[in-house]
C-alpha positions as CSV (number, residue, x, y, z in Angstrom):
1,X,-13.8,-1.8,17.4
2,X,-12.9,0.4,20.4
3,X,-13.7,4.1,20.6
4,X,-10.0,4.9,19.8
5,X,-10.3,3.4,16.3
6,X,-13.4,5.5,15.7
7,X,-11.5,8.6,16.8
8,X,-8.8,7.7,14.3
9,X,-11.2,7.7,11.4
10,X,-12.8,10.9,12.4
11,X,-9.4,12.6,12.7
12,X,-8.2,11.2,9.4
13,X,-11.4,12.4,7.7
14,X,-10.9,15.9,9.0
15,X,-7.1,15.9,8.2
16,X,-7.1,14.6,4.7
17,X,-7.7,17.2,2.0
18,X,-9.5,14.7,-0.2
19,X,-11.5,12.0,1.5
20,X,-11.8,8.5,0.1
21,X,-15.0,7.2,-1.5
22,X,-17.6,6.2,1.0
23,X,-17.9,2.4,0.9
24,X,-21.1,0.5,1.1
25,X,-21.6,-1.8,4.1
26,X,-21.4,-5.5,3.5
27,X,-23.5,-8.0,5.4
28,X,-22.9,-11.6,5.9
29,X,-25.8,-13.8,5.0
30,X,-25.9,-17.0,6.9
31,X,-27.8,-20.0,5.4
32,X,-29.3,-22.6,7.6
33,X,-29.6,-26.2,6.3
34,X,-32.2,-28.6,7.7
35,X,-30.9,-31.8,9.3
36,X,-32.1,-34.8,7.4
37,X,-33.2,-37.7,9.6
38,X,-33.2,-41.3,8.6
39,X,-36.4,-43.1,9.5
40,X,-36.8,-46.9,9.9
41,X,-39.9,-48.5,8.4
42,X,-39.4,-51.9,9.7
43,X,-38.4,-53.1,6.3
44,X,-34.8,-54.0,5.5
45,X,-33.3,-50.8,4.2
46,X,-31.4,-50.7,1.0
47,X,-27.7,-49.8,1.6
48,X,-27.0,-46.4,0.3
49,X,-24.2,-46.0,-2.1
50,X,-21.8,-43.2,-1.2
51,X,-21.5,-40.6,-3.9
52,X,-17.8,-39.6,-4.3
53,X,-17.1,-35.9,-4.1
54,X,-16.4,-34.3,-7.4
55,X,-12.8,-34.5,-8.5
56,X,-10.9,-31.2,-8.0
57,X,-10.4,-29.2,-11.1
58,X,-6.8,-29.4,-12.3
59,X,-5.0,-26.1,-11.9
60,X,-3.0,-24.4,-14.6
61,X,0.5,-25.6,-15.5
62,X,2.4,-22.3,-15.1
63,X,6.1,-21.5,-15.1
64,X,7.9,-20.9,-11.9
65,X,10.8,-18.4,-11.2
66,X,9.6,-15.7,-13.6
67,X,7.0,-12.9,-13.6
68,X,4.0,-13.9,-15.8
69,X,1.3,-11.6,-17.2
70,X,-2.2,-13.3,-17.2
71,X,-5.6,-12.2,-18.2
72,X,-8.5,-12.8,-15.8
73,X,-10.9,-15.4,-17.1
74,X,-13.8,-14.1,-15.0
75,X,-13.3,-10.5,-16.3
76,X,-11.2,-10.2,-19.4
77,X,-10.9,-6.4,-18.8
78,X,-8.7,-7.3,-15.8
79,X,-5.2,-8.8,-15.7
80,X,-2.5,-9.6,-13.1
81,X,1.2,-10.3,-12.8
82,X,2.2,-13.5,-11.1
83,X,5.3,-14.9,-9.6
84,X,5.5,-18.6,-8.6
85,X,8.5,-19.6,-6.5
86,X,10.4,-22.8,-7.4
87,X,8.9,-24.7,-4.5
88,X,5.4,-24.3,-6.1
89,X,6.2,-27.3,-8.4
90,X,6.3,-29.6,-5.4
91,X,4.3,-27.8,-2.6
92,X,0.6,-27.1,-3.2
93,X,0.1,-25.3,0.1
94,X,2.2,-22.2,-0.2
95,X,1.0,-18.7,1.0
96,X,-0.2,-16.2,-1.5
97,X,0.2,-12.4,-1.3
98,X,-2.0,-10.1,-3.4
99,X,-0.4,-6.8,-4.2
100,X,-2.1,-3.5,-5.1
101,X,-0.1,-0.7,-6.6
102,X,-1.7,2.8,-6.9
103,X,-0.8,3.0,-10.6
104,X,-2.0,-0.5,-11.6
105,X,1.6,-1.7,-12.1
106,X,1.1,-5.2,-10.9
107,X,4.6,-6.3,-11.8
108,X,6.3,-3.5,-10.0
109,X,6.1,-5.0,-6.4
110,X,6.7,-8.4,-7.8
111,X,10.0,-7.2,-9.3
112,X,10.9,-5.7,-6.0
113,X,10.1,-8.7,-3.9
114,X,10.4,-11.8,-6.0
115,X,13.6,-12.7,-4.2
116,X,11.6,-12.7,-0.9
117,X,8.9,-14.7,-2.6
118,X,11.5,-17.3,-3.5
119,X,13.3,-17.2,-0.1
120,X,10.0,-17.6,1.9
121,X,8.2,-19.7,-0.7
122,X,5.3,-17.3,-1.3
123,X,3.2,-16.9,-4.4
124,X,3.1,-13.2,-5.4
125,X,0.2,-11.8,-7.4
126,X,-0.1,-8.1,-8.5
127,X,-3.2,-6.5,-9.9
128,X,-2.9,-4.6,-13.2
129,X,-6.3,-3.1,-12.7
130,X,-6.3,-1.6,-9.2
131,X,-5.4,2.0,-9.3
132,X,-6.1,5.4,-7.7
133,X,-9.3,6.9,-9.0
134,X,-11.3,3.7,-9.1
135,X,-14.6,3.8,-7.3
136,X,-15.0,1.7,-4.2
137,X,-17.4,-0.6,-6.2
138,X,-14.7,-1.1,-8.8
139,X,-12.1,-1.9,-6.2
140,X,-14.4,-4.5,-4.6
141,X,-14.9,-6.1,-8.0
142,X,-11.2,-6.2,-8.6
143,X,-10.6,-7.8,-5.2
144,X,-13.3,-10.4,-5.7
145,X,-12.1,-11.2,-9.2
146,X,-8.5,-11.7,-8.0
147,X,-9.5,-14.0,-5.2
148,X,-11.6,-16.0,-7.5
149,X,-8.9,-16.3,-10.2
150,X,-6.4,-17.4,-7.6
151,X,-8.8,-20.1,-6.2
152,X,-9.6,-21.4,-9.7
153,X,-6.2,-21.4,-11.2
154,X,-3.5,-21.8,-8.5
155,X,-2.6,-24.2,-5.7
156,X,-2.1,-22.5,-2.4
157,X,-3.1,-22.7,1.3
158,X,-6.4,-20.8,1.7
159,X,-5.5,-20.2,5.4
160,X,-2.4,-18.2,4.3
161,X,-3.9,-15.5,2.1
162,X,-2.4,-12.0,2.5
163,X,-2.7,-8.6,0.9
164,X,-0.2,-5.8,0.5
165,X,-0.5,-2.3,-1.0
166,X,1.2,1.0,-1.4
167,X,-0.5,4.4,-0.9
168,X,-4.0,4.2,-2.4
169,X,-3.2,0.5,-3.0
170,X,-2.8,0.1,0.8
171,X,-6.5,1.2,1.2
172,X,-7.5,-1.5,-1.3
173,X,-5.3,-4.1,0.5
174,X,-6.8,-3.2,3.9
175,X,-10.3,-3.1,2.4
176,X,-9.9,-6.7,1.3
177,X,-8.8,-7.7,4.8
178,X,-11.6,-5.8,6.5
179,X,-14.5,-7.0,4.3
180,X,-13.7,-10.3,2.6
181,X,-13.1,-12.4,5.7
182,X,-10.5,-14.5,3.8
183,X,-7.4,-12.4,4.4
184,X,-5.2,-13.5,7.3
185,X,-3.0,-10.4,7.3
186,X,-2.3,-7.2,5.4
187,X,0.9,-5.2,4.7
188,X,0.2,-1.5,4.4
189,X,2.9,0.7,2.8
190,X,2.5,4.5,2.9
191,X,-1.3,4.3,3.4
192,X,-3.9,3.2,5.9
193,X,-7.5,2.1,6.0
194,X,-10.4,3.2,3.8
195,X,-13.1,5.3,5.3
196,X,-15.4,2.9,7.4
197,X,-19.0,3.2,8.3
198,X,-19.1,0.3,10.8
199,X,-16.9,-1.6,13.2
200,X,-14.3,-4.1,11.9
201,X,-15.6,-7.6,12.4
202,X,-13.1,-9.8,10.6
203,X,-9.9,-10.8,12.3
204,X,-6.6,-10.1,10.6
205,X,-3.0,-9.1,11.4
206,X,-1.4,-5.9,10.2
207,X,2.1,-4.6,9.6
208,X,2.7,-1.1,8.3
209,X,5.6,0.6,6.6
210,X,6.3,4.3,6.2
211,X,9.3,6.3,5.2
212,X,10.5,9.0,7.5
213,X,9.9,11.5,4.7
214,X,6.5,10.1,3.8
215,X,3.7,12.6,4.1
216,X,1.4,9.7,5.3
217,X,3.7,8.8,8.2
218,X,1.4,10.6,10.7
219,X,-1.6,8.7,9.4
220,X,0.1,5.3,9.9
221,X,1.2,6.3,13.3
222,X,-2.3,7.3,14.3
223,X,-3.6,4.0,12.9
224,X,-1.0,2.0,14.8
225,X,-2.1,3.8,18.0
226,X,-5.8,3.1,17.2
227,X,-5.5,-0.6,16.6
228,X,-3.5,-0.9,19.8
229,X,-7.0,-0.8,21.5
230,X,-8.2,-3.8,19.4
231,X,-7.3,-7.5,19.1
232,X,-5.5,-6.9,15.8
233,X,-1.8,-8.1,16.0
234,X,0.1,-5.2,14.5
235,X,3.4,-3.3,14.1
236,X,4.6,-0.2,12.3
237,X,8.1,0.0,10.8
238,X,9.5,3.5,9.9
239,X,12.4,3.3,7.5
240,X,14.7,5.8,5.8
241,X,12.9,6.8,2.7
242,X,10.1,8.7,0.9
243,X,6.5,7.9,-0.1
244,X,7.2,4.6,-1.9
245,X,7.2,0.9,-1.8
246,X,9.9,-0.1,0.8
247,X,13.2,-1.6,-0.5
248,X,13.5,-5.4,-0.4
249,X,15.7,-5.3,2.7
250,X,13.0,-3.4,4.6
251,X,10.1,-5.4,3.3
252,X,11.7,-8.6,4.5
253,X,10.4,-7.8,8.0
254,X,6.9,-7.9,6.5
255,X,7.4,-11.4,5.1
256,X,8.9,-12.5,8.5
257,X,5.9,-11.0,10.3
258,X,3.7,-13.2,8.3
259,X,5.8,-16.3,8.7
260,X,6.4,-15.9,12.4
261,X,2.7,-15.5,13.0
262,X,2.1,-18.7,11.0
263,X,4.5,-20.5,13.4
264,X,2.7,-19.0,16.5
265,X,-0.7,-20.1,15.2
266,X,0.4,-23.7,14.2
267,X,0.1,-23.1,10.5
268,X,3.9,-23.6,9.9
269,X,6.5,-25.6,11.7
270,X,8.8,-23.6,14.0
271,X,12.0,-22.7,12.2
272,X,14.6,-22.2,14.9
273,X,17.3,-21.2,12.4
274,X,15.1,-18.5,10.9
275,X,14.3,-17.1,14.4
276,X,18.0,-17.2,15.3
277,X,19.1,-15.3,12.2
278,X,16.5,-12.6,12.8
279,X,17.7,-12.2,16.4
280,X,21.4,-12.0,15.4
281,X,20.7,-9.5,12.6
282,X,18.7,-7.2,14.8
283,X,21.0,-7.4,17.8
284,X,23.9,-6.4,15.5
285,X,21.9,-3.4,14.2
286,X,21.0,-2.4,17.7
287,X,24.7,-2.0,18.6
288,X,24.9,0.9,16.1
289,X,21.8,2.8,17.2
290,X,22.3,5.9,19.3
291,X,19.0,7.6,19.7
292,X,16.9,6.2,22.5
293,X,13.6,6.6,20.6
294,X,15.0,4.5,17.7
295,X,16.4,2.0,20.1
296,X,13.1,1.6,21.8
297,X,11.4,0.9,18.5
298,X,13.9,-1.8,17.6
299,X,13.4,-3.6,20.9
300,X,9.7,-3.3,20.4
301,X,9.9,-5.0,17.0
302,X,11.8,-7.9,18.5
303,X,9.2,-8.3,21.1
304,X,6.2,-8.1,18.8
305,X,7.6,-10.5,16.1
306,X,9.3,-13.0,18.5
307,X,6.9,-13.2,21.5
308,X,5.7,-16.8,21.6
309,X,8.7,-18.1,19.6
310,X,11.7,-17.0,21.8
311,X,12.4,-15.5,25.2
312,X,11.8,-11.8,24.8
313,X,12.0,-10.9,28.5
314,X,15.4,-9.2,28.1
315,X,14.0,-7.0,25.3
316,X,11.0,-6.0,27.4
317,X,13.4,-5.1,30.3
318,X,15.5,-2.9,27.9
319,X,12.3,-1.1,26.8
320,X,11.4,-0.4,30.4
321,X,14.8,1.0,31.1
322,X,14.7,3.2,28.0
323,X,11.2,4.5,28.8
324,X,12.4,5.6,32.3
325,X,15.5,7.5,31.0
326,X,15.5,11.3,30.8
327,X,17.1,11.1,27.4
328,X,14.2,9.2,25.9
329,X,11.6,11.5,27.5
330,X,13.4,14.5,26.0
331,X,13.6,13.0,22.5
332,X,10.0,11.8,22.6
333,X,8.9,15.3,23.6
334,X,10.8,16.8,20.8
335,X,9.3,14.4,18.3
336,X,5.8,15.2,19.5
337,X,6.5,19.0,19.2
338,X,7.9,18.6,15.6
339,X,4.9,16.5,14.5
340,X,2.4,18.8,16.0
341,X,4.0,21.8,14.2
342,X,4.1,19.7,11.0
343,X,0.3,19.1,11.1
344,X,-0.4,22.8,11.7
345,X,1.9,23.7,8.7
346,X,0.2,21.2,6.4
347,X,-3.2,22.6,7.3
348,X,-2.1,26.2,6.9
349,X,-0.3,25.6,3.5
350,X,-3.3,23.7,2.2
351,X,-5.6,26.7,2.9
352,X,-3.1,29.2,1.5
353,X,-2.9,27.3,-1.8
354,X,-6.5,28.2,-2.4
355,X,-5.6,31.9,-2.2
356,X,-3.9,33.9,-4.9
357,X,-0.5,33.9,-3.3
358,X,2.1,34.9,-5.8
359,X,4.6,32.3,-7.2
360,X,7.5,34.2,-5.7
361,X,6.0,33.7,-2.2
362,X,5.7,30.0,-2.8
363,X,9.2,29.8,-4.2
364,X,10.5,31.4,-1.0
365,X,8.5,29.0,1.2
366,X,9.7,26.0,-0.7
367,X,13.3,27.2,-0.3
368,X,12.8,27.4,3.5
369,X,11.3,23.9,3.6
370,X,14.2,22.5,1.5
371,X,16.8,23.8,4.0
372,X,18.2,21.6,6.7
373,X,16.5,21.7,10.0
374,X,18.0,22.0,13.5
375,X,17.6,18.3,14.0
376,X,17.4,15.2,11.8
377,X,13.7,14.8,12.7
378,X,13.0,18.5,11.8
379,X,14.6,18.0,8.4
380,X,12.5,14.9,7.8
381,X,9.4,16.8,8.8
382,X,10.1,19.6,6.3
383,X,10.5,17.0,3.5
384,X,7.1,15.4,4.6
385,X,5.5,18.9,4.3
386,X,6.9,19.4,0.8
387,X,5.7,15.9,-0.2
388,X,2.3,16.7,1.2
389,X,2.2,20.1,-0.7
390,X,3.1,18.2,-3.9
391,X,0.0,16.0,-3.4
392,X,-2.2,19.0,-2.6
393,X,-1.0,20.9,-5.7
394,X,-1.7,17.8,-7.8
395,X,-5.2,17.5,-6.3
396,X,-6.1,21.1,-6.9
397,X,-4.7,21.0,-10.5
398,X,-6.6,17.8,-11.3
399,X,-9.8,19.1,-9.8
400,X,-9.5,22.3,-11.9
401,X,-8.9,20.3,-15.1
402,X,-11.9,18.1,-14.3
403,X,-14.0,21.2,-14.0
404,X,-12.4,22.6,-17.2
405,X,-11.4,25.7,-15.2
406,X,-8.2,26.2,-17.2
407,X,-7.2,29.5,-15.6
408,X,-7.2,27.9,-12.1
409,X,-5.5,24.8,-13.5
410,X,-2.7,27.0,-14.9
411,X,-2.2,28.7,-11.5
412,X,-2.1,25.4,-9.5
413,X,0.2,23.7,-12.1
414,X,2.6,26.6,-11.8
415,X,2.7,26.0,-8.0
416,X,3.0,22.3,-8.6
417,X,6.1,22.9,-10.6
418,X,7.7,25.1,-8.0
419,X,6.9,22.7,-5.1
420,X,7.9,19.4,-6.9
421,X,10.0,20.4,-10.0
422,X,11.2,16.8,-10.7
423,X,7.7,15.3,-10.9
424,X,6.7,14.6,-14.5
425,X,3.0,14.8,-13.7
426,X,2.7,18.6,-13.8
427,X,4.2,18.6,-17.3
428,X,1.7,15.9,-18.4
429,X,-1.1,17.9,-17.0
430,X,0.2,21.1,-18.7
431,X,0.0,19.1,-21.9
432,X,-3.6,18.3,-21.2
433,X,-4.4,22.0,-20.6
434,X,-2.6,23.0,-23.9
435,X,-4.5,20.4,-25.9
436,X,-7.8,21.7,-24.6
437,X,-6.7,25.2,-25.6
438,X,-6.0,24.0,-29.1
439,X,-2.3,24.5,-28.7
440,X,-1.1,21.1,-30.2
441,X,2.5,22.2,-30.5
442,X,2.6,23.3,-26.8
443,X,0.9,20.0,-25.8
444,X,3.7,18.0,-27.6
445,X,6.4,20.1,-25.9
446,X,5.0,19.5,-22.4
447,X,4.7,15.8,-23.1
448,X,8.4,15.7,-24.2
449,X,9.3,17.5,-20.9
450,X,7.2,14.9,-19.0
451,X,9.1,12.0,-20.7
452,X,12.5,13.7,-19.9
453,X,11.4,13.8,-16.2
454,X,10.7,10.1,-16.2
455,X,7.0,9.8,-17.3
456,X,6.3,6.2,-18.1
457,X,2.5,5.8,-18.4
458,X,2.5,5.6,-22.2
459,X,-0.7,3.6,-22.3
460,X,-2.4,6.3,-20.4
461,X,-1.0,8.9,-22.9
462,X,-2.3,7.0,-25.9
463,X,-5.7,6.5,-24.4
464,X,-6.1,10.2,-23.3
465,X,-9.2,11.7,-25.1
466,X,-7.7,15.2,-24.9
467,X,-4.8,14.0,-27.2
468,X,-7.1,12.9,-30.0
469,X,-5.9,15.9,-32.1
470,X,-2.2,15.0,-31.8
471,X,-2.3,11.2,-31.6
472,X,-1.4,10.8,-35.3
473,X,1.4,13.4,-35.3
474,X,4.9,12.1,-35.8
475,X,6.3,13.6,-32.5
476,X,3.5,12.0,-30.5
477,X,4.0,8.6,-32.0
478,X,7.7,9.0,-31.4
479,X,7.0,9.5,-27.7
480,X,4.9,6.4,-27.5
481,X,7.6,4.4,-29.3
482,X,10.0,5.6,-26.6
483,X,7.6,4.0,-24.1
484,X,7.7,0.7,-26.0
485,X,11.5,0.8,-26.0
486,X,11.7,1.4,-22.3
487,X,9.4,-1.5,-21.5
488,X,11.6,-4.0,-23.3
């Protein structure tokens, strides 16, 4: 990989507050097989009987059109959600997309995108075991198990294997593409590559998604710039939203990116009507776009996705015209200025959080960041800073709890509540702290507040060792029953 990609990883390592696990380097072992030569002895040779290849193992008979929950046969500690489109019953060469959610919610992206799976005849498979906090070794095991399970149990085209992930799950998805050699393309949402120790050797395509309020937007923009110096086909789509899986309407461009590249590479027949519909939709959207920077990105998407399938010369000409305009140059300069200030603010706030700044000071800063900026981009930037501070506050709180430094944990959790008051995680972590202090009543109260704010990880709650002293209490079991009712 070019020097630009190496610079990206160095910059991201220095920028991130908490670096990812270092991964081990994989090597490919090539086996050489001797060539067997037939020798004539002058004697009539006995005709060799051809040994037929072993019959393929029958795949499982699974329902189509609904999300299934399946245990892994190769590792019963793992499970996955599965969606098979209706066409699966008649077509045994469909694409498959492996999804990785940061909270091990394999069915969540399938619920979001099952209509796209149906429309584009894609098998969707979501891991229930991949989550933030796993070691790199465990993530590798999960990837390998899922690939093996799919090969053994499903019919699909092995040339059309894809991965998709959100946040920490994006790093797992990209890891599979980088190291397995089996993944044709990866869809990265709100997160980039894992930390790498060597150049990327396997070829794959990449499409990224990030909300304009996502604190990881800058990381994905840096990654998009870095891979521009490589032979990776890539594109980044910025949508209106936060740090989350994109909505179905936004993610459809990801499915089209995969399908159009299949057409370009001869893996799928060209679908002129699909290309035409894509052009018509985007040209209609373009008519309503005012900002030159946004207009440039829309034409760029048309060029990247359609080049090789349609005439894109007029879009390239539009891009050249926009680049030469003074309006574009001014807007681009403003964007650069806002994002540079954003990075400086993130670094400064991260350092200040380690000091004993009073809660009143933080409340004042949060109020400033919550105010509307002079421009739309400045407003988005402030929201990205707040989202980043929420992550930093969570990380410091979690680290303090792991070290059993309850005084520090209390301080950081107070800041976490000020920065991100609607997040249920700080109430859950406060319950952990109260349980360790022997305050069972307080622990229950904070768990109740967490549930009111939308806490849904009831399996995590039931398995938490710190809640052993309250697990049999009526109020605690009542909360877990709430979880069962919600899941129905």
